[in-house]
C-alpha positions in Angstrom: 5.9 30.5 31.1 8.3 33.3 30.3 5.5 35.9 30.3 5.0 35.4 34.1 8.6 35.7 35.0 10.4 39.0 35.7 13.4 38.1 33.4 13.7 36.0 30.3 17.0 34.8 29.0 17.3 33.7 25.4 17.1 34.8 21.9 14.6 35.0 19.1 15.4 34.4 15.5 13.1 35.8 12.8 13.3 34.6 9.2 12.1 35.8 5.8 11.9 32.7 3.6 11.0 32.0 0.0 8.1 29.6 -0.7 10.6 26.6 -0.8 11.5 27.2 2.8 15.0 28.7 2.0 15.8 31.6 4.4 16.9 34.7 2.6 17.0 37.1 5.6 17.2 36.7 9.4 17.3 38.8 12.5 18.4 37.7 15.9 17.4 39.7 19.0 16.8 39.2 22.7 14.0 36.9 23.7 12.4 39.5 25.9 11.9 41.9 23.0 8.7 42.0 21.0 8.5 40.6 17.4 7.5 43.9 15.8 11.0 45.6 16.1 12.5 42.5 14.5 10.2 42.8 11.5 11.0 46.5 11.2 14.7 45.8 11.3 14.4 43.2 8.6 12.4 45.6 6.4 12.0 43.0 3.6 12.0 44.3 0.1 9.3 42.1 -1.4 8.4 42.1 -5.1 4.9 43.1 -6.1 2.3 40.3 -5.5 4.3 38.7 -2.7 2.6 37.4 0.4 4.1 37.8 3.9 2.9 35.4 6.6 3.5 36.1 10.3 2.2 34.8 13.6 -0.1 36.8 15.9 2.6 39.5 16.5 
């Protein structure tokens, strides 16, 4: 598990997708970084009434 190691090498890719599964924005960052800075960097401009789903982050 990467959480038990001192170093983690890899990347994370975060997407903002429309309901059809088409990605409209993405953010790539180091795998050792938390997900929250990625969401802040994306800063999605969503229309009123939109729903944003995310994992436990």
